C-alpha positions in Angstrom: 165.6 -87.9 -25.0 163.9 -90.7 -26.9 165.0 -92.0 -30.0 161.6 -90.4 -31.7 162.8 -87.1 -30.7 166.4 -87.5 -31.3 165.3 -88.3 -34.9 163.6 -84.9 -35.6 166.6 -83.0 -34.7 168.7 -81.2 -37.5 172.0 -83.2 -38.2 175.0 -81.1 -39.2 177.2 -84.1 -40.4 178.1 -87.8 -40.2 181.7 -88.5 -38.8 183.3 -91.9 -39.0 185.8 -92.8 -36.6 187.5 -95.5 -34.7 185.6 -97.4 -32.2 186.2 -96.4 -28.3 185.6 -99.4 -25.9 185.1 -97.3 -23.1 182.5 -95.0 -24.6 180.9 -96.9 -27.6 180.9 -100.7 -26.3 177.2 -100.8 -25.1 175.5 -98.4 -27.7 177.3 -100.5 -30.5 176.0 -103.8 -29.0 172.7 -102.4 -28.9 172.4 -101.5 -32.4 173.8 -104.5 -33.7 171.4 -106.7 -31.7 168.5 -104.5 -32.7 169.6 -104.7 -36.2 169.1 -108.4 -36.2 165.2 -107.7 -36.5 165.9 -106.3 -39.9 167.1 -109.6 -41.0 164.0 -111.3 -39.4 161.7 -108.7 -41.1 163.3 -109.1 -44.3 162.1 -113.0 -44.5 158.8 -113.8 -45.6 155.8 -113.9 -43.0 155.7 -117.5 -43.1 159.4 -117.9 -42.3 159.8 -115.3 -39.6 159.3 -117.3 -36.6 162.3 -119.6 -37.6 164.5 -116.8 -38.3 163.4 -114.9 -35.1 164.4 -117.9 -33.0 167.8 -118.5 -34.8 168.6 -114.7 -34.5 167.5 -114.5 -30.8 170.0 -117.4 -30.2 172.6 -115.8 -32.5 172.6 -112.7 -30.4 172.5 -114.6 -27.1 175.8 -116.6 -28.1 177.4 -113.0 -29.3 176.5 -111.3 -26.0 177.3 -114.1 -23.6 180.3 -113.9 -21.2 182.4 -115.7 -23.4 180.9 -114.2 -26.7 182.9 -112.2 -29.2 180.9 -109.0 -28.1 180.2 -110.0 -24.4 177.6 -108.7 -22.0 177.1 -105.0 -23.0 180.0 -105.2 -25.4 182.4 -106.0 -22.7 184.4 -108.2 -25.0 184.8 -105.9 -27.9 188.0 -104.3 -26.9 189.8 -107.5 -26.8 188.2 -108.6 -30.2 189.0 -105.3 -32.1 191.4 -103.3 -30.2 194.7 -105.1 -30.2 195.6 -105.7 -33.4 195.5 -102.9 -35.6 197.4 -104.3 -38.3 194.7 -107.0 -39.0 191.3 -105.6 -37.3 189.4 -102.6 -37.2 186.2 -101.4 -36.0 184.8 -98.0 -37.2 181.7 -96.4 -35.9 179.7 -93.7 -37.4 178.6 -90.6 -35.1 176.0 -88.0 -35.9 176.9 -84.4 -35.1 174.0 -82.3 -34.5 173.6 -78.5 -35.4 172.7 -77.8 -31.9 176.4 -77.7 -30.2 174.8 -78.5 -26.7 173.6 -82.0 -28.2 176.0 -85.0 -27.7 177.3 -86.8 -30.3 175.5 -89.8 -31.1 176.7 -93.3 -32.3 174.4 -94.7 -35.0 176.5 -97.7 -36.6 179.6 -99.6 -37.0 181.6 -101.7 -39.3 184.3 -104.0 -38.2 187.1 -105.2 -40.9 189.2 -108.3 -40.5 192.1 -109.5 -42.6 191.4 -112.9 -44.0 188.3 -114.6 -45.8 185.3 -116.3 -44.3 186.9 -119.6 -45.5 189.7 -119.0 -43.0 191.8 -118.0 -46.3 195.5 -117.5 -45.6 195.8 -114.9 -48.2 196.5 -111.8 -46.4 195.1 -109.4 -49.1 191.6 -110.5 -48.6 189.5 -108.7 -45.9 186.1 -109.4 -44.5 183.2 -107.1 -43.2 181.8 -108.2 -39.7 179.3 -106.6 -37.4 178.0 -104.0 -39.7 174.7 -102.3 -38.7 173.2 -98.9 -38.7 170.6 -97.9 -36.1 167.3 -98.2 -37.8 166.1 -94.8 -36.6 169.0 -93.0 -38.7 168.7 -95.0 -42.0 168.7 -92.5 -45.1 171.5 -90.5 -44.3 173.9 -92.6 -46.3 175.5 -93.7 -43.0 176.2 -97.4 -44.2 177.6 -96.2 -47.4 179.9 -94.1 -45.6 180.8 -96.8 -43.1 181.5 -99.1 -46.0 183.8 -96.6 -47.9 185.9 -96.0 -44.5 186.1 -99.8 -44.1 187.1 -100.4 -47.7 189.8 -97.5 -47.6 191.3 -98.9 -44.3 191.5 -102.5 -46.0 193.2 -101.0 -48.8 195.7 -99.2 -46.9 196.7 -102.5 -45.3 197.5 -104.3 -48.5 194.0 -105.3 -49.3 193.0 -106.1 -52.9 189.7 -107.7 -52.2 187.0 -107.4 -49.7 184.2 -109.8 -48.9 180.9 -109.7 -47.2 178.3 -112.7 -46.1 174.7 -111.6 -45.5 171.8 -113.7 -44.5 169.5 -110.5 -45.3 168.4 -110.0 -48.8 168.1 -106.2 -47.8 171.7 -106.1 -46.9 172.4 -108.0 -50.1 170.8 -105.3 -52.3 172.9 -102.6 -50.4 176.2 -104.4 -51.3 175.2 -104.9 -54.8 174.5 -101.2 -55.1 177.9 -100.4 -53.5 180.0 -102.4 -56.2 180.1 -105.9 -54.7 179.2 -108.9 -57.0 177.7 -112.4 -55.8 180.6 -114.8 -55.2 179.6 -118.0 -57.2 175.9 -117.3 -57.0 173.3 -118.5 -59.6 169.7 -117.0 -60.1 168.5 -120.2 -58.4 170.9 -119.2 -55.4 169.1 -115.9 -55.4 165.8 -117.0 -55.5 166.4 -119.7 -52.7 168.0 -116.9 -50.6 165.1 -114.4 -51.1 162.5 -116.8 -50.2 164.0 -119.1 -47.7 167.3 -117.4 -46.8 170.6 -118.8 -46.0 171.7 -119.9 -42.4 175.3 -119.5 -43.7 174.9 -116.4 -45.5 175.5 -115.8 -49.2 179.1 -114.0 -50.0 179.5 -110.8 -51.6 183.0 -109.5 -52.9 184.6 -106.7 -54.4 187.9 -105.6 -56.0 189.9 -102.9 -54.0 190.9 -100.6 -57.0 
């Protein structure tokens, strides 16, 4: 069944669970790669060609044989399933009201112990590979994933969680959920909004 028809079905609930490499890898990779288009579309029209090329190469590197995701997600198990004290991949799954409909994976979030700057502080966690299928935005899926990831990090001794984003739309999402700009100025935001940032801009939140 097409994505368009699926989006018209009644949804019973959104469930967050641990990533299963045997059933989820290919679908998760598709969602993440397709989600990069939002980062391109969030840029101003005159800047999109450059960013489209950049993210196209980014996706190719991630899904290469030696990439952290691998072709169709074949490396995700190695990256996310053998160190549960320090890394965790969670996925969001739609449960439809029709019991005959199979559950549908629609988003993911990866959490790792450590900061983006290779911090040795074991109480800092970072967000990776977060994405929601564009066909199913508007069901608070991103917020549920974020909350579940924060809960896991806190259970593992986390006191702070950080997220880097090249996407102004994603930045607004993090700010909405209690994150703050880390060492940002309003000038940084203006540049980020109109030009973007190849390294991403950092957001952080204290885990209370």
